[in-house]
N, C-alpha and C positions, 0 to 999 in steps of 0.2 A: 420656585423657592429653592434656594441652594442649601444643601445639607452639608455640614462639615463633620467627618468622622474619621476614625482609624480604619485603614484598610485590613481586610480579613485575609488570612492565609489562602483561602480558595480564590483570591483575586491576584495571585502571584503572576500567572501568565498575562494577565490584563495589564498589570503594572509594568511588566517587562515590555510589552507591546508599546505602552505610553513612553516608556523610556527610550525606546528605538525612535518614536516619533520625535522626541526631544533631540536625541542625537543627530538624527537627520537634518533637523533645522539648525542646530546649534554648531554642529561639528562636521557638517557636510558628508555624513555617512550616506553613501548612495548605492553601493554594489549590493546585489541581493545576497551574495556569499557573506559579505561583511555584516549585513543586517541579521541573517539567520544566525551567524556565529554569535554575534552580540546578544540576540535574544535568548538564545540557549543559555549562555553564561549568565545573563541578567537574571533570567527566570530561576535558575539553579541558586543564584546569590539570594535573591528576594525570598524565595521559598525557604531556604535554610535559615536565613537571618531573621525572617519574621517568626519562624518556629522557635528559635532559641532566644529571641528577645534583644538581639544585638542591632536589629533595624526596625524602625517603625515608619510607617508611611501614613501621613494625614492626606486625605482626599476630599475634593469638593464635587458633590453630586448633584445633578440636576436631572429629573425625570428618569431616575434609575440609571443614568450614564455618568461615569466619572469624566469630569470636564477639566480638572487641574489636579496636581499632585505635589507632594513634597516628601522628602525622605530624611531619616536621621539615622546615621550609623553611630553606635556607641563603641568606644575602645578606651582602654587605659595605657598611660605612658608612665614612665617613672616620674614621681613627683618632682616639682621644681619650685622656685620661688613664686612665679606667676600661676601656677596650677598646683598647689599643694597637695591636692588628694589625687592628681593624675588623671582624673575623669574627663574625657574629651568627647564632644559630639561633633560629627561631621555632617552638615546639612547638604543634601543633594537632591537631585530630581525635581527641582522647582520647575514645574511646566504647566502653562494654562494654554489650552487650544486657542488659536488666534481669534476666533469670533467672540471669545469670552474675556478677552483682555481688556484692561482699562476700567474694570468694575470693582477693583479692591480684593479680587479672590485670592491673588498670590499674596497680597499683604496679610490677608487673614490666614492663610496657610503657614505663611512664614511666622506670624505671631504664635501659633499653635506649636510650631516646631521648636521655637526658641523657648517657649513656656515648657514644653515637654522635656527639653535638654536641661533646663535649669531645675526642674522638678526632680530629675534623675541625678541631681547632684554634679552635673557637669559645670565646671568653672570656666573652661575653655571651649568655645564654639568656633569651628572653622567652616569655611565654604569656599568654593571657586565661583566668582561672579561673572556673568555675562554682562554686556553692556546694558541689556534691557533690565536686568535684575539689580545692577548695582545701586541705582537710587533708593530702591526698597531696603536694601541691607543698611545703607548709610543712615537711613531714617532710625533704624534700630541701634545705631551707634557702632556698627561694624566698620573697621578701617583696613586699608591696605597695609600689608606688612612688607618689609624690605628684606628679611633675612631667610624666607623660605627658598629652598632650591629643590630641584627634583631630578631623578635620575630614571630613565626608563630602559630596562634590560630586555628589550625586545629585538 
């Protein structure tokens, strides 16, 4: 039986490891140096953000093992017409290990994440979609936007 619950602070390193598994699959992260660097920075982010409440992770657990995750980062922007309170949630870390896919686990985690964000007063919810995840998000009413741009100062 699969249990759905919020991740605990003591699981920060495990959540970071699962995030690296996701990045290896979705973003072709393969070098050990890159994996180690990303693990350290993700562990620190997850630990700090779980502790201060700016990040929440829902997990699916079977037989004591996390088999799927989701994450929500909360932040505030200057209010505007479409988001008058400025509260924004960014959903990330949607990942299910391959042998558990196709069972509705990601859909359940996503529903819990959206509910968590709306209960926190977030009017605007953002995410980046993989091809695999896009149909799930569209079922919930998420749409592609045309006006977003990004700059990476690396």
